[in-house]
PyMOL CGO cylinders between C-alpha atoms (Angstrom):
from pymol import cmd
from pymol.cgo import CYLINDER

trace = [
    CYLINDER, 14.25, 6.00, 26.96, 15.82, 7.38, 23.78, 0.3, 1, 1, 1, 1, 1, 1,
    CYLINDER, 15.82, 7.38, 23.78, 17.21, 4.37, 22.01, 0.3, 1, 1, 1, 1, 1, 1,
    CYLINDER, 17.21, 4.37, 22.01, 15.00, 1.51, 23.12, 0.3, 1, 1, 1, 1, 1, 1,
    CYLINDER, 15.00, 1.51, 23.12, 11.62, 3.24, 22.90, 0.3, 1, 1, 1, 1, 1, 1,
    CYLINDER, 11.62, 3.24, 22.90, 10.54, 1.59, 19.67, 0.3, 1, 1, 1, 1, 1, 1,
    CYLINDER, 10.54, 1.59, 19.67, 11.34, -1.88, 21.00, 0.3, 1, 1, 1, 1, 1, 1,
    CYLINDER, 11.34, -1.88, 21.00, 9.84, -1.43, 24.45, 0.3, 1, 1, 1, 1, 1, 1,
    CYLINDER, 9.84, -1.43, 24.45, 6.63, 0.08, 23.11, 0.3, 1, 1, 1, 1, 1, 1,
    CYLINDER, 6.63, 0.08, 23.11, 6.03, -2.44, 20.35, 0.3, 1, 1, 1, 1, 1, 1,
    CYLINDER, 6.03, -2.44, 20.35, 3.06, -4.68, 21.03, 0.3, 1, 1, 1, 1, 1, 1,
    CYLINDER, 3.06, -4.68, 21.03, 1.12, -7.37, 19.22, 0.3, 1, 1, 1, 1, 1, 1,
    CYLINDER, 1.12, -7.37, 19.22, -2.59, -6.60, 19.45, 0.3, 1, 1, 1, 1, 1, 1,
    CYLINDER, -2.59, -6.60, 19.45, -5.60, -8.67, 18.44, 0.3, 1, 1, 1, 1, 1, 1,
    CYLINDER, -5.60, -8.67, 18.44, -8.80, -6.96, 17.30, 0.3, 1, 1, 1, 1, 1, 1,
    CYLINDER, -8.80, -6.96, 17.30, -12.40, -8.13, 17.64, 0.3, 1, 1, 1, 1, 1, 1,
    CYLINDER, -12.40, -8.13, 17.64, -12.11, -10.25, 14.50, 0.3, 1, 1, 1, 1, 1, 1,
    CYLINDER, -12.11, -10.25, 14.50, -9.04, -12.08, 15.77, 0.3, 1, 1, 1, 1, 1, 1,
    CYLINDER, -9.04, -12.08, 15.77, -6.61, -10.26, 13.47, 0.3, 1, 1, 1, 1, 1, 1,
    CYLINDER, -6.61, -10.26, 13.47, -3.17, -9.27, 14.77, 0.3, 1, 1, 1, 1, 1, 1,
    CYLINDER, -3.17, -9.27, 14.77, -1.94, -5.67, 14.57, 0.3, 1, 1, 1, 1, 1, 1,
    CYLINDER, -1.94, -5.67, 14.57, 1.58, -4.62, 15.55, 0.3, 1, 1, 1, 1, 1, 1,
    CYLINDER, 1.58, -4.62, 15.55, 1.84, -1.10, 16.99, 0.3, 1, 1, 1, 1, 1, 1,
    CYLINDER, 1.84, -1.10, 16.99, 5.35, 0.33, 16.95, 0.3, 1, 1, 1, 1, 1, 1,
    CYLINDER, 5.35, 0.33, 16.95, 5.58, 3.65, 18.77, 0.3, 1, 1, 1, 1, 1, 1,
    CYLINDER, 5.58, 3.65, 18.77, 8.58, 5.95, 18.33, 0.3, 1, 1, 1, 1, 1, 1,
    CYLINDER, 8.58, 5.95, 18.33, 9.24, 8.92, 20.61, 0.3, 1, 1, 1, 1, 1, 1,
    CYLINDER, 9.24, 8.92, 20.61, 11.56, 10.37, 17.97, 0.3, 1, 1, 1, 1, 1, 1,
    CYLINDER, 11.56, 10.37, 17.97, 12.00, 10.00, 14.21, 0.3, 1, 1, 1, 1, 1, 1,
    CYLINDER, 12.00, 10.00, 14.21, 15.28, 8.07, 14.48, 0.3, 1, 1, 1, 1, 1, 1,
    CYLINDER, 15.28, 8.07, 14.48, 17.42, 6.35, 17.10, 0.3, 1, 1, 1, 1, 1, 1,
    CYLINDER, 17.42, 6.35, 17.10, 20.78, 8.02, 16.26, 0.3, 1, 1, 1, 1, 1, 1,
    CYLINDER, 20.78, 8.02, 16.26, 20.95, 11.26, 18.24, 0.3, 1, 1, 1, 1, 1, 1,
    CYLINDER, 20.95, 11.26, 18.24, 22.21, 13.27, 15.27, 0.3, 1, 1, 1, 1, 1, 1,
    CYLINDER, 22.21, 13.27, 15.27, 18.82, 12.69, 13.60, 0.3, 1, 1, 1, 1, 1, 1,
    CYLINDER, 18.82, 12.69, 13.60, 16.55, 12.45, 16.64, 0.3, 1, 1, 1, 1, 1, 1,
    CYLINDER, 16.55, 12.45, 16.64, 15.28, 16.06, 16.55, 0.3, 1, 1, 1, 1, 1, 1,
    CYLINDER, 15.28, 16.06, 16.55, 15.26, 16.65, 12.80, 0.3, 1, 1, 1, 1, 1, 1,
    CYLINDER, 15.26, 16.65, 12.80, 11.46, 16.65, 12.93, 0.3, 1, 1, 1, 1, 1, 1,
    CYLINDER, 11.46, 16.65, 12.93, 9.75, 17.07, 16.29, 0.3, 1, 1, 1, 1, 1, 1,
    CYLINDER, 9.75, 17.07, 16.29, 6.24, 15.90, 17.04, 0.3, 1, 1, 1, 1, 1, 1,
    CYLINDER, 6.24, 15.90, 17.04, 4.96, 19.42, 17.67, 0.3, 1, 1, 1, 1, 1, 1,
    CYLINDER, 4.96, 19.42, 17.67, 6.31, 20.68, 14.34, 0.3, 1, 1, 1, 1, 1, 1,
    CYLINDER, 6.31, 20.68, 14.34, 4.94, 17.70, 12.44, 0.3, 1, 1, 1, 1, 1, 1,
    CYLINDER, 4.94, 17.70, 12.44, 1.54, 17.84, 14.13, 0.3, 1, 1, 1, 1, 1, 1,
    CYLINDER, 1.54, 17.84, 14.13, 1.10, 21.54, 13.47, 0.3, 1, 1, 1, 1, 1, 1,
    CYLINDER, 1.10, 21.54, 13.47, 1.45, 20.95, 9.72, 0.3, 1, 1, 1, 1, 1, 1,
    CYLINDER, 1.45, 20.95, 9.72, -0.20, 17.53, 9.46, 0.3, 1, 1, 1, 1, 1, 1,
    CYLINDER, -0.20, 17.53, 9.46, -3.27, 16.99, 7.32, 0.3, 1, 1, 1, 1, 1, 1,
    CYLINDER, -3.27, 16.99, 7.32, -6.12, 14.50, 7.50, 0.3, 1, 1, 1, 1, 1, 1,
    CYLINDER, -6.12, 14.50, 7.50, -6.45, 11.29, 5.51, 0.3, 1, 1, 1, 1, 1, 1,
    CYLINDER, -6.45, 11.29, 5.51, -10.12, 11.27, 4.59, 0.3, 1, 1, 1, 1, 1, 1,
    CYLINDER, -10.12, 11.27, 4.59, -9.84, 7.89, 2.87, 0.3, 1, 1, 1, 1, 1, 1,
    CYLINDER, -9.84, 7.89, 2.87, -9.04, 6.32, 6.25, 0.3, 1, 1, 1, 1, 1, 1,
    CYLINDER, -9.04, 6.32, 6.25, -11.17, 8.52, 8.51, 0.3, 1, 1, 1, 1, 1, 1,
    CYLINDER, -11.17, 8.52, 8.51, -11.50, 12.00, 10.03, 0.3, 1, 1, 1, 1, 1, 1,
    CYLINDER, -11.50, 12.00, 10.03, -9.16, 11.12, 12.93, 0.3, 1, 1, 1, 1, 1, 1,
    CYLINDER, -9.16, 11.12, 12.93, -6.33, 9.88, 10.68, 0.3, 1, 1, 1, 1, 1, 1,
    CYLINDER, -6.33, 9.88, 10.68, -3.52, 12.37, 10.11, 0.3, 1, 1, 1, 1, 1, 1,
    CYLINDER, -3.52, 12.37, 10.11, -0.25, 12.22, 8.22, 0.3, 1, 1, 1, 1, 1, 1,
    CYLINDER, -0.25, 12.22, 8.22, 2.79, 14.38, 7.57, 0.3, 1, 1, 1, 1, 1, 1,
    CYLINDER, 2.79, 14.38, 7.57, 2.70, 17.38, 5.29, 0.3, 1, 1, 1, 1, 1, 1,
    CYLINDER, 2.70, 17.38, 5.29, 4.54, 16.65, 2.02, 0.3, 1, 1, 1, 1, 1, 1,
    CYLINDER, 4.54, 16.65, 2.02, 7.55, 18.80, 2.95, 0.3, 1, 1, 1, 1, 1, 1,
    CYLINDER, 7.55, 18.80, 2.95, 7.93, 17.06, 6.33, 0.3, 1, 1, 1, 1, 1, 1,
    CYLINDER, 7.93, 17.06, 6.33, 7.42, 13.65, 4.71, 0.3, 1, 1, 1, 1, 1, 1,
    CYLINDER, 7.42, 13.65, 4.71, 10.19, 14.41, 2.20, 0.3, 1, 1, 1, 1, 1, 1,
    CYLINDER, 10.19, 14.41, 2.20, 12.60, 15.49, 4.94, 0.3, 1, 1, 1, 1, 1, 1,
    CYLINDER, 12.60, 15.49, 4.94, 11.83, 12.34, 6.92, 0.3, 1, 1, 1, 1, 1, 1,
    CYLINDER, 11.83, 12.34, 6.92, 12.16, 10.08, 3.86, 0.3, 1, 1, 1, 1, 1, 1,
    CYLINDER, 12.16, 10.08, 3.86, 15.57, 11.55, 3.04, 0.3, 1, 1, 1, 1, 1, 1,
    CYLINDER, 15.57, 11.55, 3.04, 16.79, 11.11, 6.61, 0.3, 1, 1, 1, 1, 1, 1,
    CYLINDER, 16.79, 11.11, 6.61, 15.28, 7.68, 7.26, 0.3, 1, 1, 1, 1, 1, 1,
    CYLINDER, 15.28, 7.68, 7.26, 17.07, 5.87, 4.44, 0.3, 1, 1, 1, 1, 1, 1,
    CYLINDER, 17.07, 5.87, 4.44, 20.41, 7.12, 5.76, 0.3, 1, 1, 1, 1, 1, 1,
    CYLINDER, 20.41, 7.12, 5.76, 19.83, 7.08, 9.53, 0.3, 1, 1, 1, 1, 1, 1,
    CYLINDER, 19.83, 7.08, 9.53, 18.51, 3.52, 9.56, 0.3, 1, 1, 1, 1, 1, 1,
    CYLINDER, 18.51, 3.52, 9.56, 19.73, 2.04, 6.28, 0.3, 1, 1, 1, 1, 1, 1,
    CYLINDER, 19.73, 2.04, 6.28, 23.12, 3.74, 5.78, 0.3, 1, 1, 1, 1, 1, 1,
    CYLINDER, 23.12, 3.74, 5.78, 22.47, 5.08, 2.29, 0.3, 1, 1, 1, 1, 1, 1,
    CYLINDER, 22.47, 5.08, 2.29, 21.15, 1.76, 1.01, 0.3, 1, 1, 1, 1, 1, 1,
    CYLINDER, 21.15, 1.76, 1.01, 20.10, 2.03, -2.64, 0.3, 1, 1, 1, 1, 1, 1,
    CYLINDER, 20.10, 2.03, -2.64, 16.82, 0.17, -2.07, 0.3, 1, 1, 1, 1, 1, 1,
    CYLINDER, 16.82, 0.17, -2.07, 14.36, 1.43, -4.69, 0.3, 1, 1, 1, 1, 1, 1,
    CYLINDER, 14.36, 1.43, -4.69, 11.48, 1.48, -2.20, 0.3, 1, 1, 1, 1, 1, 1,
    CYLINDER, 11.48, 1.48, -2.20, 12.95, 4.45, -0.30, 0.3, 1, 1, 1, 1, 1, 1,
    CYLINDER, 12.95, 4.45, -0.30, 14.09, 6.28, -3.44, 0.3, 1, 1, 1, 1, 1, 1,
    CYLINDER, 14.09, 6.28, -3.44, 10.68, 5.85, -5.10, 0.3, 1, 1, 1, 1, 1, 1,
    CYLINDER, 10.68, 5.85, -5.10, 9.02, 7.44, -2.04, 0.3, 1, 1, 1, 1, 1, 1,
    CYLINDER, 9.02, 7.44, -2.04, 11.31, 10.44, -2.40, 0.3, 1, 1, 1, 1, 1, 1,
    CYLINDER, 11.31, 10.44, -2.40, 10.60, 10.64, -6.13, 0.3, 1, 1, 1, 1, 1, 1,
    CYLINDER, 10.60, 10.64, -6.13, 6.83, 10.69, -5.53, 0.3, 1, 1, 1, 1, 1, 1,
    CYLINDER, 6.83, 10.69, -5.53, 7.05, 13.25, -2.72, 0.3, 1, 1, 1, 1, 1, 1,
    CYLINDER, 7.05, 13.25, -2.72, 9.13, 15.56, -4.90, 0.3, 1, 1, 1, 1, 1, 1,
    CYLINDER, 9.13, 15.56, -4.90, 6.33, 15.64, -7.47, 0.3, 1, 1, 1, 1, 1, 1,
    CYLINDER, 6.33, 15.64, -7.47, 3.98, 17.16, -4.87, 0.3, 1, 1, 1, 1, 1, 1,
    CYLINDER, 3.98, 17.16, -4.87, 6.23, 20.10, -3.92, 0.3, 1, 1, 1, 1, 1, 1,
    CYLINDER, 6.23, 20.10, -3.92, 6.86, 23.33, -5.77, 0.3, 1, 1, 1, 1, 1, 1,
    CYLINDER, 6.86, 23.33, -5.77, 10.14, 25.23, -5.84, 0.3, 1, 1, 1, 1, 1, 1,
    CYLINDER, 10.14, 25.23, -5.84, 9.42, 27.35, -2.74, 0.3, 1, 1, 1, 1, 1, 1,
    CYLINDER, 9.42, 27.35, -2.74, 8.53, 24.32, -0.61, 0.3, 1, 1, 1, 1, 1, 1,
    CYLINDER, 8.53, 24.32, -0.61, 11.61, 22.44, -1.81, 0.3, 1, 1, 1, 1, 1, 1,
    CYLINDER, 11.61, 22.44, -1.81, 13.81, 25.37, -0.84, 0.3, 1, 1, 1, 1, 1, 1,
    CYLINDER, 13.81, 25.37, -0.84, 12.17, 25.33, 2.59, 0.3, 1, 1, 1, 1, 1, 1,
    CYLINDER, 12.17, 25.33, 2.59, 13.06, 21.64, 2.96, 0.3, 1, 1, 1, 1, 1, 1,
    CYLINDER, 13.06, 21.64, 2.96, 16.69, 22.37, 2.02, 0.3, 1, 1, 1, 1, 1, 1,
    CYLINDER, 16.69, 22.37, 2.02, 16.84, 25.28, 4.48, 0.3, 1, 1, 1, 1, 1, 1,
    CYLINDER, 16.84, 25.28, 4.48, 15.33, 23.17, 7.28, 0.3, 1, 1, 1, 1, 1, 1,
    CYLINDER, 15.33, 23.17, 7.28, 17.89, 20.46, 6.54, 0.3, 1, 1, 1, 1, 1, 1,
    CYLINDER, 17.89, 20.46, 6.54, 20.68, 23.05, 6.81, 0.3, 1, 1, 1, 1, 1, 1,
    CYLINDER, 20.68, 23.05, 6.81, 19.35, 24.31, 10.16, 0.3, 1, 1, 1, 1, 1, 1,
    CYLINDER, 19.35, 24.31, 10.16, 19.03, 20.76, 11.53, 0.3, 1, 1, 1, 1, 1, 1,
    CYLINDER, 19.03, 20.76, 11.53, 22.50, 19.89, 10.21, 0.3, 1, 1, 1, 1, 1, 1,
    CYLINDER, 22.50, 19.89, 10.21, 21.39, 17.13, 7.86, 0.3, 1, 1, 1, 1, 1, 1,
    CYLINDER, 21.39, 17.13, 7.86, 21.84, 19.00, 4.57, 0.3, 1, 1, 1, 1, 1, 1,
    CYLINDER, 21.84, 19.00, 4.57, 24.42, 16.49, 3.29, 0.3, 1, 1, 1, 1, 1, 1,
    CYLINDER, 24.42, 16.49, 3.29, 22.00, 13.63, 3.92, 0.3, 1, 1, 1, 1, 1, 1,
    CYLINDER, 22.00, 13.63, 3.92, 19.11, 15.36, 2.15, 0.3, 1, 1, 1, 1, 1, 1,
    CYLINDER, 19.11, 15.36, 2.15, 21.36, 16.31, -0.77, 0.3, 1, 1, 1, 1, 1, 1,
    CYLINDER, 21.36, 16.31, -0.77, 22.53, 12.69, -1.11, 0.3, 1, 1, 1, 1, 1, 1,
    CYLINDER, 22.53, 12.69, -1.11, 19.00, 11.26, -0.96, 0.3, 1, 1, 1, 1, 1, 1,
    CYLINDER, 19.00, 11.26, -0.96, 17.63, 13.70, -3.52, 0.3, 1, 1, 1, 1, 1, 1,
    CYLINDER, 17.63, 13.70, -3.52, 20.60, 13.09, -5.81, 0.3, 1, 1, 1, 1, 1, 1,
    CYLINDER, 20.60, 13.09, -5.81, 20.11, 9.32, -5.69, 0.3, 1, 1, 1, 1, 1, 1,
    CYLINDER, 20.11, 9.32, -5.69, 16.38, 9.63, -6.40, 0.3, 1, 1, 1, 1, 1, 1,
    CYLINDER, 16.38, 9.63, -6.40, 17.10, 11.99, -9.30, 0.3, 1, 1, 1, 1, 1, 1,
    CYLINDER, 17.10, 11.99, -9.30, 19.81, 9.73, -10.67, 0.3, 1, 1, 1, 1, 1, 1,
    CYLINDER, 19.81, 9.73, -10.67, 17.56, 6.66, -10.47, 0.3, 1, 1, 1, 1, 1, 1,
    CYLINDER, 17.56, 6.66, -10.47, 14.25, 8.05, -11.71, 0.3, 1, 1, 1, 1, 1, 1,
    CYLINDER, 14.25, 8.05, -11.71, 15.24, 11.25, -13.51, 0.3, 1, 1, 1, 1, 1, 1,
    CYLINDER, 15.24, 11.25, -13.51, 13.26, 13.32, -11.01, 0.3, 1, 1, 1, 1, 1, 1,
    CYLINDER, 13.26, 13.32, -11.01, 13.28, 16.96, -12.09, 0.3, 1, 1, 1, 1, 1, 1,
    CYLINDER, 13.28, 16.96, -12.09, 14.62, 19.56, -9.66, 0.3, 1, 1, 1, 1, 1, 1,
    CYLINDER, 14.62, 19.56, -9.66, 14.58, 23.35, -10.13, 0.3, 1, 1, 1, 1, 1, 1,
    CYLINDER, 14.58, 23.35, -10.13, 18.00, 24.88, -10.71, 0.3, 1, 1, 1, 1, 1, 1,
    CYLINDER, 18.00, 24.88, -10.71, 17.69, 26.97, -7.54, 0.3, 1, 1, 1, 1, 1, 1,
    CYLINDER, 17.69, 26.97, -7.54, 17.14, 23.83, -5.47, 0.3, 1, 1, 1, 1, 1, 1,
    CYLINDER, 17.14, 23.83, -5.47, 20.11, 22.06, -7.06, 0.3, 1, 1, 1, 1, 1, 1,
    CYLINDER, 20.11, 22.06, -7.06, 22.29, 25.10, -6.34, 0.3, 1, 1, 1, 1, 1, 1,
    CYLINDER, 22.29, 25.10, -6.34, 21.15, 25.14, -2.71, 0.3, 1, 1, 1, 1, 1, 1,
    CYLINDER, 21.15, 25.14, -2.71, 21.85, 21.41, -2.37, 0.3, 1, 1, 1, 1, 1, 1,
    CYLINDER, 21.85, 21.41, -2.37, 25.35, 21.90, -3.78, 0.3, 1, 1, 1, 1, 1, 1,
    CYLINDER, 25.35, 21.90, -3.78, 26.15, 24.04, -0.73, 0.3, 1, 1, 1, 1, 1, 1,
    CYLINDER, 26.15, 24.04, -0.73, 25.42, 21.20, 1.73, 0.3, 1, 1, 1, 1, 1, 1,
    CYLINDER, 25.42, 21.20, 1.73, 27.91, 20.81, 4.57, 0.3, 1, 1, 1, 1, 1, 1,
    CYLINDER, 27.91, 20.81, 4.57, 29.98, 17.63, 4.28, 0.3, 1, 1, 1, 1, 1, 1,
    CYLINDER, 29.98, 17.63, 4.28, 31.42, 18.30, 7.77, 0.3, 1, 1, 1, 1, 1, 1,
    CYLINDER, 31.42, 18.30, 7.77, 28.09, 17.72, 9.52, 0.3, 1, 1, 1, 1, 1, 1,
    CYLINDER, 28.09, 17.72, 9.52, 28.07, 14.82, 12.03, 0.3, 1, 1, 1, 1, 1, 1,
    CYLINDER, 28.07, 14.82, 12.03, 25.24, 13.29, 9.97, 0.3, 1, 1, 1, 1, 1, 1,
    CYLINDER, 25.24, 13.29, 9.97, 27.55, 13.03, 6.95, 0.3, 1, 1, 1, 1, 1, 1,
    CYLINDER, 27.55, 13.03, 6.95, 29.36, 10.13, 8.63, 0.3, 1, 1, 1, 1, 1, 1,
    CYLINDER, 29.36, 10.13, 8.63, 26.30, 7.97, 7.98, 0.3, 1, 1, 1, 1, 1, 1,
    CYLINDER, 26.30, 7.97, 7.98, 26.86, 8.28, 4.25, 0.3, 1, 1, 1, 1, 1, 1,
    CYLINDER, 26.86, 8.28, 4.25, 30.04, 6.24, 4.66, 0.3, 1, 1, 1, 1, 1, 1,
    CYLINDER, 30.04, 6.24, 4.66, 28.28, 3.14, 6.01, 0.3, 1, 1, 1, 1, 1, 1,
    CYLINDER, 28.28, 3.14, 6.01, 29.50, 3.47, 9.62, 0.3, 1, 1, 1, 1, 1, 1,
    CYLINDER, 29.50, 3.47, 9.62, 29.70, 0.61, 12.07, 0.3, 1, 1, 1, 1, 1, 1,
    CYLINDER, 29.70, 0.61, 12.07, 27.36, 0.63, 15.05, 0.3, 1, 1, 1, 1, 1, 1,
    CYLINDER, 27.36, 0.63, 15.05, 30.30, 1.76, 17.17, 0.3, 1, 1, 1, 1, 1, 1,
    CYLINDER, 30.30, 1.76, 17.17, 30.80, 4.81, 14.95, 0.3, 1, 1, 1, 1, 1, 1,
    CYLINDER, 30.80, 4.81, 14.95, 27.06, 5.45, 15.04, 0.3, 1, 1, 1, 1, 1, 1,
    CYLINDER, 27.06, 5.45, 15.04, 27.12, 5.42, 18.84, 0.3, 1, 1, 1, 1, 1, 1,
    CYLINDER, 27.12, 5.42, 18.84, 30.12, 7.77, 18.83, 0.3, 1, 1, 1, 1, 1, 1,
    CYLINDER, 30.12, 7.77, 18.83, 28.16, 10.22, 16.67, 0.3, 1, 1, 1, 1, 1, 1,
    CYLINDER, 28.16, 10.22, 16.67, 25.18, 10.02, 19.00, 0.3, 1, 1, 1, 1, 1, 1,
    CYLINDER, 25.18, 10.02, 19.00, 27.32, 10.64, 22.07, 0.3, 1, 1, 1, 1, 1, 1,
    CYLINDER, 27.32, 10.64, 22.07, 28.91, 13.67, 20.41, 0.3, 1, 1, 1, 1, 1, 1,
    CYLINDER, 28.91, 13.67, 20.41, 25.46, 15.06, 19.59, 0.3, 1, 1, 1, 1, 1, 1,
    CYLINDER, 25.46, 15.06, 19.59, 24.33, 15.01, 23.24, 0.3, 1, 1, 1, 1, 1, 1,
    CYLINDER, 24.33, 15.01, 23.24, 24.92, 18.14, 25.29, 0.3, 1, 1, 1, 1, 1, 1,
    CYLINDER, 24.92, 18.14, 25.29, 25.58, 16.70, 28.76, 0.3, 1, 1, 1, 1, 1, 1,
    CYLINDER, 25.58, 16.70, 28.76, 27.61, 13.93, 30.37, 0.3, 1, 1, 1, 1, 1, 1,
    CYLINDER, 27.61, 13.93, 30.37, 24.46, 12.70, 32.13, 0.3, 1, 1, 1, 1, 1, 1,
    CYLINDER, 24.46, 12.70, 32.13, 22.69, 12.15, 28.80, 0.3, 1, 1, 1, 1, 1, 1,
    CYLINDER, 22.69, 12.15, 28.80, 25.76, 10.40, 27.41, 0.3, 1, 1, 1, 1, 1, 1,
    CYLINDER, 25.76, 10.40, 27.41, 25.91, 8.11, 30.46, 0.3, 1, 1, 1, 1, 1, 1,
    CYLINDER, 25.91, 8.11, 30.46, 22.25, 7.14, 30.11, 0.3, 1, 1, 1, 1, 1, 1,
    CYLINDER, 22.25, 7.14, 30.11, 22.64, 6.42, 26.39, 0.3, 1, 1, 1, 1, 1, 1,
    CYLINDER, 22.64, 6.42, 26.39, 25.70, 4.23, 27.01, 0.3, 1, 1, 1, 1, 1, 1,
    CYLINDER, 25.70, 4.23, 27.01, 23.89, 2.41, 29.80, 0.3, 1, 1, 1, 1, 1, 1,
    CYLINDER, 23.89, 2.41, 29.80, 20.91, 1.71, 27.53, 0.3, 1, 1, 1, 1, 1, 1,
    CYLINDER, 20.91, 1.71, 27.53, 23.23, 0.14, 24.96, 0.3, 1, 1, 1, 1, 1, 1,
    CYLINDER, 23.23, 0.14, 24.96, 25.33, -1.87, 27.39, 0.3, 1, 1, 1, 1, 1, 1,
    CYLINDER, 25.33, -1.87, 27.39, 22.67, -2.73, 29.98, 0.3, 1, 1, 1, 1, 1, 1,
    CYLINDER, 22.67, -2.73, 29.98, 19.23, -2.20, 28.42, 0.3, 1, 1, 1, 1, 1, 1,
    CYLINDER, 19.23, -2.20, 28.42, 16.15, -2.04, 30.68, 0.3, 1, 1, 1, 1, 1, 1,
    CYLINDER, 16.15, -2.04, 30.68, 14.95, -5.23, 32.33, 0.3, 1, 1, 1, 1, 1, 1,
    CYLINDER, 14.95, -5.23, 32.33, 11.55, -4.95, 30.58, 0.3, 1, 1, 1, 1, 1, 1,
    CYLINDER, 11.55, -4.95, 30.58, 13.28, -4.92, 27.19, 0.3, 1, 1, 1, 1, 1, 1,
    CYLINDER, 13.28, -4.92, 27.19, 15.35, -7.99, 28.04, 0.3, 1, 1, 1, 1, 1, 1,
    CYLINDER, 15.35, -7.99, 28.04, 12.34, -9.90, 29.35, 0.3, 1, 1, 1, 1, 1, 1,
    CYLINDER, 12.34, -9.90, 29.35, 10.51, -9.19, 26.10, 0.3, 1, 1, 1, 1, 1, 1,
    CYLINDER, 10.51, -9.19, 26.10, 13.55, -10.05, 23.97, 0.3, 1, 1, 1, 1, 1, 1,
    CYLINDER, 13.55, -10.05, 23.97, 14.18, -13.33, 25.81, 0.3, 1, 1, 1, 1, 1, 1,
    CYLINDER, 14.18, -13.33, 25.81, 10.57, -14.16, 26.61, 0.3, 1, 1, 1, 1, 1, 1,
    CYLINDER, 10.57, -14.16, 26.61, 11.16, -17.93, 26.48, 0.3, 1, 1, 1, 1, 1, 1,
    CYLINDER, 11.16, -17.93, 26.48, 14.07, -17.78, 28.94, 0.3, 1, 1, 1, 1, 1, 1,
    CYLINDER, 14.07, -17.78, 28.94, 13.32, -18.32, 32.65, 0.3, 1, 1, 1, 1, 1, 1,
    CYLINDER, 13.32, -18.32, 32.65, 13.76, -15.35, 34.99, 0.3, 1, 1, 1, 1, 1, 1,
    CYLINDER, 13.76, -15.35, 34.99, 16.82, -16.81, 36.71, 0.3, 1, 1, 1, 1, 1, 1,
    CYLINDER, 16.82, -16.81, 36.71, 18.70, -16.90, 33.38, 0.3, 1, 1, 1, 1, 1, 1,
    CYLINDER, 18.70, -16.90, 33.38, 18.35, -13.14, 32.80, 0.3, 1, 1, 1, 1, 1, 1,
    CYLINDER, 18.35, -13.14, 32.80, 22.02, -12.41, 33.69, 0.3, 1, 1, 1, 1, 1, 1,
    CYLINDER, 22.02, -12.41, 33.69, 23.04, -15.04, 31.12, 0.3, 1, 1, 1, 1, 1, 1,
    CYLINDER, 23.04, -15.04, 31.12, 20.73, -13.35, 28.60, 0.3, 1, 1, 1, 1, 1, 1,
    CYLINDER, 20.73, -13.35, 28.60, 22.64, -10.07, 29.04, 0.3, 1, 1, 1, 1, 1, 1,
    CYLINDER, 22.64, -10.07, 29.04, 25.93, -11.89, 28.37, 0.3, 1, 1, 1, 1, 1, 1,
    CYLINDER, 25.93, -11.89, 28.37, 24.45, -13.72, 25.38, 0.3, 1, 1, 1, 1, 1, 1,
    CYLINDER, 24.45, -13.72, 25.38, 23.21, -10.44, 23.90, 0.3, 1, 1, 1, 1, 1, 1,
    CYLINDER, 23.21, -10.44, 23.90, 26.64, -8.82, 24.31, 0.3, 1, 1, 1, 1, 1, 1,
    CYLINDER, 26.64, -8.82, 24.31, 28.56, -11.72, 22.69, 0.3, 1, 1, 1, 1, 1, 1,
    CYLINDER, 28.56, -11.72, 22.69, 26.10, -12.15, 19.82, 0.3, 1, 1, 1, 1, 1, 1,
    CYLINDER, 26.10, -12.15, 19.82, 25.99, -8.41, 19.07, 0.3, 1, 1, 1, 1, 1, 1,
    CYLINDER, 25.99, -8.41, 19.07, 29.77, -7.79, 19.18, 0.3, 1, 1, 1, 1, 1, 1,
    CYLINDER, 29.77, -7.79, 19.18, 30.42, -8.54, 15.46, 0.3, 1, 1, 1, 1, 1, 1,
    CYLINDER, 30.42, -8.54, 15.46, 27.75, -6.05, 14.39, 0.3, 1, 1, 1, 1, 1, 1,
    CYLINDER, 27.75, -6.05, 14.39, 29.33, -3.33, 16.51, 0.3, 1, 1, 1, 1, 1, 1,
    CYLINDER, 29.33, -3.33, 16.51, 32.78, -3.88, 15.01, 0.3, 1, 1, 1, 1, 1, 1,
]
cmd.load_cgo(trace, "trace")
């Protein structure tokens, strides 16, 4: 499942001390298809480094990959929200990267067709915190493509527009059908988890309730 993976795979776990831990697994970095393959697992894993403070098995993104993801995340899931939390992350990550690595991030963004999103995120971080950027990086960002499908997300699109962008990003009618079906008729397991207090025989009503309640957000 592309769009419901994070919901279906979320689970509330209790450890040996009785503490709850929520595990939220994502198969891709973002639900909208235009961002889904910006950073693949294989690419991220090959460059990941260990977090010794947590333990030898703990790994995290390389700084360049973390910066790309931070720039994309605030737009893909928060529609260019000016929340300082996301911009501060970008500001801190920028301080760990030299000019060559920053140019690599910009080039990767161009190849993955999210250059406009990265340019916007870096510009907002710089405007908020005065984050320094080399002139070569600023020149490269100025050439970002405003015609990219991802650029629509900088305009605060509705969920309907977001779905339209995702459908356009898919390369087959079969994939488009499955994505539409997941939105309109999500998997039974998802619905049972979402409406856990509802009896089984009311599941068809739960589908109708979900559709009516979600309509305003789509429009």
